[in-house]
N, C-alpha and C positions, 0 to 999 in steps of 0.2 A: 588474716585475722590479727587484730591489734590487742595486745595486753598492756595494761597499765599497772605499774607497781610503784610504791612510794614508801619512804621512811618518814612517818609522821613526826618522829622525834626531832628531825632536823629541819622541818619546814617552818617558816615564819608563821605567825598567828594568822595573817591574812590568807594564807593558803590552807591552813588547817580548818578554817571556818568557812571557806568558800569552795565547796566541791565543784561548783559549776565552772570554775576556771579551767578545769581539765577539758571540759567539753569545748569551751571557747578556744583554747589553745589548739585542740585537736582539729577544729574547723580551719584555723589559720594554716596549720601544717598540711592538712589534706589538700588545700587549694594550692599550696606552694609545691608539693611533691606528688601531684595526682598521677604521675606516670610511673611511680615507684611503689613496690609492695612493701609494707611495713611488717616487722616482726615484734617490735617493742616500742613502747612510749613510756618513759619513766621520769620521775622527779630525780634530777641528777644531784644537785647540791645547792646549798645556800652559803655564800661567803659573807663578807662584811657589807657588801653593797649590791650584790646581784643574786637573783634566783634563777636557776637554770633547769631546763627540761631537755632530755635527750631522746631522739628518735633513731631507731636502728632499722636498716632495710635488709632485704633478703640478699642483696649483693655485698653485704658486710660493710657497706659505707654507713655513715651516720651524719646527723646534724644536731645542732644545739640551738635552742631559742632562749634568749636571756633577757630578763626584765630587771630594771632597777628596783631595789627594795623600797617600798614607800616608808617614809620616816627616817631612812638611813641616808638616802641620796637627796641633797637639798636642791640640786639643779639637774633633775633627771633628763630633761630634753637636751641640755647642753652636754651632759655626760655621754649620752648615747651618740650624739653627733660627733663629739670629739674622738670617742673610741673608734668609730667607724673610719673617720678620716686618718687617724694615726696608723691604724692597722693597714689600710690601703697604701698609705705613704711608705711605711716601712717595707711592706711586701714589694712594692715597686722599686724603691731606691736601693735596697740591699741585695736584690736578686743577682746582680752582676758584681757584687763586692764580697763582703763576708755575709753570706745569707743567714737570715733569721726565719725560722719556720713560723709563719703566722697563718691562722685559719682564714680562708677566703670568705668574704661576706656574700651571702646569698641574697639577703634583703634586709633592709632596716626601715622602720616606720616611725613617724612622728606621732605625737599624741592625737593631733587633730584628724589623722587618717587611720587611727588604730581601731580595729574591729572590737566590738563589745566594750569599748571604753577601757581597754586594758592598759593604755598608756604606751610610751615608747618602748620598742624592743628591737633586738638584733637577732637575725637567723644567720648562723655561720656553719661552715663545715666542721665536723668533729674530728679532732686529731687523736688518733688512737695512741694510748700510752698505758704503761703498767702502773704508774703511780706518779706523784709529784716530786719535784726536787726537794721540797720541804720534808716529805716523808723520809727521804734518804739522808737528809742532814740532821734532822732533829733527834733528840733523845727519845728512845722508845718508852712507851707506857704513859704518855701524856693523856690526862683525863680531859673530857670535854670542858671547854671554858678556860683551860689553862693555856697561857702563852707558850709557844714553842721555844726550846733552848737547844743550842748546838750540842750534838752528841759528843761528849768528851772522850769517848772510847774509839772514835774514828781514827784510823791510822793516817799518818801524814800523807802517804801516797794516795790513799782513797779520797781524803779530803781535797787534795790538790786536783785529782781527776774531776771531782764534782764541781769544785770552784772553776775549773777550766771551762766547763760547759757554760757557766754563767759569765765568765770573763769574755768569751766569744761574743755574747750578746752585748755586753757593756762596750766592748771595743768597736763592734759594728755600729752601734748607735752613735758613738763619738765621732764617726766619720761623716755623719749627715749634718749639713749646715744650711741655715737660712739667714736672712738679713735682719730679722726682728725676733723678739721674744713673744711667744703666744702659741695658739693652736692653729693647725694648718687646715687649709681647704683648697680645692681647685678653683681657679678663676675661669672666666669665660673662654680662655684659650687653652684650657686643660693643663695649666701650669700650676704647680703647688706654690702657695703663698701663705704667709701668716695673716689670717683675717680676724681672728677672735682672741679674746684675752686668754692668758695662760691659766687653765683650771688646775687645781691642786687638791691633794688630800687635806691639807691644812685649811684651805678655803672652805671646804665642805664641813670640816669639824667645828670651826669657830662659829659657823651659823647654826649647826645642829646642837652643839654642846656649850658654846660660848655666848649664845644669844645675840650675836652680832646681826643687825638687820641686813637682809639681802642687798638692799639698796646702797649699803656702805662698802660693799665689795667692789674693788676697781673693775672697770669694764674695758679698759684700753689695752692695746698691745704696747710694747716698749722697744725703742730703737737702740738702746745701749744698756749694758748690765748695771751701770751705776743707778739709772733711774728705776730699774726693777728692784734693786736692793733697797732703794729709798722707799719704794711702794710697800715692800714687805715689812720694813721697819715701821712705817706709818700704820700698817695693819696690826702690828703688835700693840701700838698705843690704842687703836680703836678697839681691839679685843679687850684690853685692860679696862677701858672705860665701860664697855658693854657687859663684861663678865659679871654674872651674879654668883655670889658665894653664900651658901646657907649659914656659914659661921658668922658672917658679917651682919646678919639680921637678928642675931641673938640679942635679946634685951640686956643680958649680963656681960656683953663683950666689953673689954677694956678699950676705951676710945683711943687712948694714947698708943696702945699696942697696934690697934687697927691703923692709925695714922702712920706709924712707922712702917707697917707692912705696905701700905699704899705708896709711901715715899720710896721704899726699896724697889718696888716693882716699877714705878714710874722712872726712877733713876736708871735702872737697867735698860729699859726700852728707849729712853731718851739718849743715853750714851750710845746704844746700838745704832740709833738713827744717825748720830754723828759719824760713827764708823762707816755706815753704809755709803755715805757720801764720798768716801775716799776710795771705794773699790772700783776698779776699771777692768775692762777686758773685752773679748769678742764673744759673739753668741755661738752656742753649740747645742747639741741635742742631749736631752735626758730620755724620758720614756714617752710621755704623752704630750709634751709641748716643747717648743724651742726654748732653751734656757741659757743663762750665762755659762760661759766656759768653765767657771769655777765649780759649777755643779758636777760637770763631767770629770773634772780633775780631782775632785774629792773622792777618796775610796768609799765604797758602799758601806753604810752603817750595818747592813743586815748580815754581815759575815757571821755574827754570833746569834742571829735570828731574833734576839731580844734587844729592844731599844735600851740605850744607856740609862735613861731616866727611870727605867723599871728594873734595873739590875739589882737583885736583892742584897748584894755585898757592896754596893756603893759604886760611885763613878770611877774612883781610882782602880778598883779591882776590875771593872769593865775594861778600862784602858789596858790593864796588864794582859787580860785574856784576849782582847782585841788585837793587841800588838802581835801575839803569837799567830792568830788566824790571818792577820794581814800579810805577814811574811809568806805564808803558804799561798794566799790568793795572788800576791804580786809575782811569785814564782810561776804560777799558772798563767798569769797575764803575759809574762815575758815569753812563755812558750807559744802562746797564741799570736803574739806580735811577730815572733821570729817566723812562724809558719806563714802568716799573712804577707810578710815582707818578701819571703822566698817566692811566694806565688804572685808577687807584684800586685797584691790587693791593698797594700799599705806602704807608705813611705816612712823613712826613719823618723821624721819630725812629727809623725802622728802617734808615736808611742804614748801610752797612758801610764805605764807602770812607774816611770820616774816622776811624772807629775803627781800621781797619787801618793807616792812616798813623800814628796815635798809637802803636799797639802797636809798630810798627817803630822809631819815633823814641825812645820812652821805655824800650825794652829788654824790654818784656813779651813780645815775640815769642820771645826767647831763653829766657825762663822756661818758657813753654808747650812750646817745642820740646824743651828738656832734660827736662822732666817726662815727655814721651811717648816719648823715645828713649834707652833705657838704654845702648846700645852707643856712643852719641855723647856721653854725659854728660861725661866728663872733658875732651874737646876743647872743648866749649861752655862748661862751667862756668868754667874758669880764665880764658878769654879774654873772656867776655861777661857773666858774672854776678858774679864774686867781688868786684868793686869796689863792689858795692852792699851788702856785708855786713861785720860785725865778726868777729873771730876767736873761737875757742872760749873759754868760761869755764873756770876751773881744774878744776872737777869734770868738765866735759865732756872735758877733755884726759886726765883719768884714765881715763875710759871708752874713749877712743881707744887709749891704751896697753894696756889690757887686751885690746882687740880685736886690736891688732897682735901681742901675745904669743900669743894664741890662733891666729892665722893662721900664725905662724912655727912654732909647735908642731905644727900639723897639716900642714905643707908636705910632709913626707916620706910622708904617707899619701894625698896628693891623687891622684886618678885622673880621667882624662878619661872621664866616664861619661854615657851617654844612655840612659834607660829608655824604650823605645817604648810607646805607648798600645795599648789593646786592639785598636783598628782596624788599626794597623800590624802588630801581632802576628798578627792574623787573615790579613792579606795575606801575611806571611812564611810562615805555615803553608800557605796555599794554594799558594804557589810551591814549597814543599818537597815537597808531595804531587805536584805536577805534575812536578817533576824526578825524583822516585822512580819515578813511572809511566813517564817517558821512558826511564830507565835499564833498567827491567824490560822494556819493549818492545824495546829495543835488544839485550838479551841473548837474546830469544826467536828 
């Protein structure tokens, strides 16, 4: 017998208003696991980008089916394909090195082959756990909707132990190398290669919230870090050009103040573009795509759980608190490195701890952070990067003024527009049909 339980409070609107989705998912899972007896089918969780359902079997094993959330994921097909490839790649390539526990993929489906028009999804084995690392690290008592913050009452030894588990993953990923920057896939010879562009959190956000047209997002892979940094810098300028700001369409706005604001933002992005041309290095791994080695060498921003641009006491205070956490994390990383070297899973020149320390001290940390975080760019640039650069050349100033005039000319026609992707449109149509049927049944 199968029972289904769910927490309506946590489900996205599309699931709360479409009860038939449970039947549709049940059909998919029954076909996939027809030789196993179920005991439970439940709505598991909704994160920032995925909705998950869990099934539990009488043998105490389980599986998860995961869907991209319509409206939150701008490239759902690409996201699912990339996730599947990177999970398979990491599972295969780290098994004989510093292993990372990754759920094995049972099945994944593209939109065109998806039953009941549910869109792309992944079915994977469920990894049993008591809680998340975030639950162990964050301050208790957080209310729904509030961002997590590192628990200041954690003892150093406890924090180092928790950081140690994360450091193993970061260290393991840093040992994986490919020749290009992008997302991986297997070729016809079953060899892993970089075949597709590098997808990123920022790429998704600037389309969703920054109104950047999908067609303006780069589609290529990159042969060297400098070209990738240049592409990220160019994307900052594209984002600035496309970004709609409600304050800017106010009839009472001070035009001079608006022009100065545009100049300041343009200047930051243009100078960052000049800086990007000077960065060189080799490629290495981050989490979901091959990335410049500078990304792996930068210490993780998430040690405090909260991003620097959202820190309530300002960027300087974030740096002070981060410095304390970083020392503990680097101590944990050094222990992981020593253990891996003793087991001959790592060689001396693969250590990350010293490179992370240098990245923080010389400011490269902020370069990589600004490059990957469009919405944090202005905060980070002027406080942490500007002192390393010269101002614009005369011809570059002319380009800036032309850009400012264009933005001022267009300000009266700016609209806050978001064009949904086909996946989201499909779900909207599905809900519309459901609502029309409900109204018809009510009238009968």
